[in-house]
C-alpha positions, 0 to 999 in steps of 0.5 A: 100671471102666468107666463103661459097662456095656454090651457090643456082640456082632456075630456073624452066627451066631445061636446064638453071639450067644445063647450069648455074650449070656448069658455076658456077661449073667452077668458082670454086663454088659448087652448088645447083639446085632447080626447084622452089623458093618455093622448095629452100625456103622448103629445109632447107639448107639456111644457108650455101649459100653464093649466090642465082642465081634465074629466075625472072619469074617462075610459082608459086612464082617469084623470086622477091617474093622470095626475099621479103620472104627472107628479111621479114624472116630476111635473107639477101642473095646475088641474082643474078637474070638472066631473059630473060625479065628484065624490068626497073621495074624489074631491079630496084625493085630487085636492090633496095631490095639488089640484087646484079646483074640483068643478061639477059638471055642467061648469059654471063660467063664474066658477071657471074664471075663478079658478083660472084667475089664481095662475 
């Protein structure tokens, strides 16, 4: 098990952030919520995060762009992407760049649990 118990949830839809945070907390994790990839990257608290759960499509920086920015900065955090429109191209890019999982919205609790159990 990972030594840090913090999952950062990044989604521009507040209702999705809240629902996902309830699910992740019920699985025993602490959570931090962010309305955008930019907010997360600017938070100054990335080093203690065990995993990121991020929407793919968001205004401004997308989840995939955030993933690339982290990788370019030498930060390879596990990322679980969630998307209402996860095409095979998006799925392949995310997983190819090291994402842990790509899940469809609405998020299945069992699938999310399985992804987090791999940490």
